[in-house]
N, C-alpha and C positions, 0 to 999 in steps of 0.2 A: 700350122699349129704344131707345137712341139709337145712331147709328153715327158713326164718325169721318168727317169730310168729305173727308179725303185718301185714306184706304185702305179705308173701308167696314167696318172692324172694329167689332163690337158693343162698346159702352162700358157700364160699370156705371152704374146709376141713382144719382143724387145722393141722399143721405139714405136711411137704412134704413126710414123710416116712410112711404115713398111708396105702399105698398100694392101695388106692382108685384111680380109673382113673380120669383124669381131665375131666371137662364137655366138651361134644362134641360141635362142631360149631353150630349144630342145637339147642342144649340146651342153648348155650350162646345167640343166636339170639332170641330164645323164651323169655328168661329172659329180654333182651333189649326191646322187644316189650311190654311185661307185664309192665315193669317199665315205658315205654313211656305212656301207657294207664293210669297208676296210676298218673303219673305226670300231664298229660293233664287233667284228671278228677279233680284233686285237684285245678289246676289253673282255670278251667272253673267253678267249684262249688263256688270258692271264688269270681270270677268276676260276674257270672250271677245268682248264687244260684242253689241249687240242682234241684228244680222243673223246672226251666227254661232251664236246660242243657239237650240236647238229646244225645242218644247213637251215632247218626250220627255225631254230633259235636265232641264228644270225639274221635271217630275213625278218623275223618278227622284231628284233632289236633295231633294225634299219627301217622299220615301218613299210615293208614291201611284202608281197606274197612269195612263197617258196618257189613257185614256178618262175617268177620274175628274176629271182637270184640267178638262174641259169642263162638269162639274157646278158648277164655281166661277167660271170665266171662259169667255166665248164664244170668245176668241181670245187669242193672245199679245199683240196690240195692246191689248186690254182690260186685261190684266194690267199691261202697261207703263204704262198711265195712272195706276195707283195705286202704282207703285214709286217 
């Protein structure tokens, strides 16, 4: 499995004959949540500014709990690096 160099999202493998297994449901859900966090952060940073946006607001916009945010990113700064 390859990841995007900008956002870290898992990318599908090229060619169906690669022999690599398809991503599991868990992997696909994790990627959807990660993408939701990145998208929510981008929208909030644009609207409110980075300093005025909280992790709780980003998590709520992505429809996850604040504690779950930290399963995906160590900090708001880490998330900002991929936005």
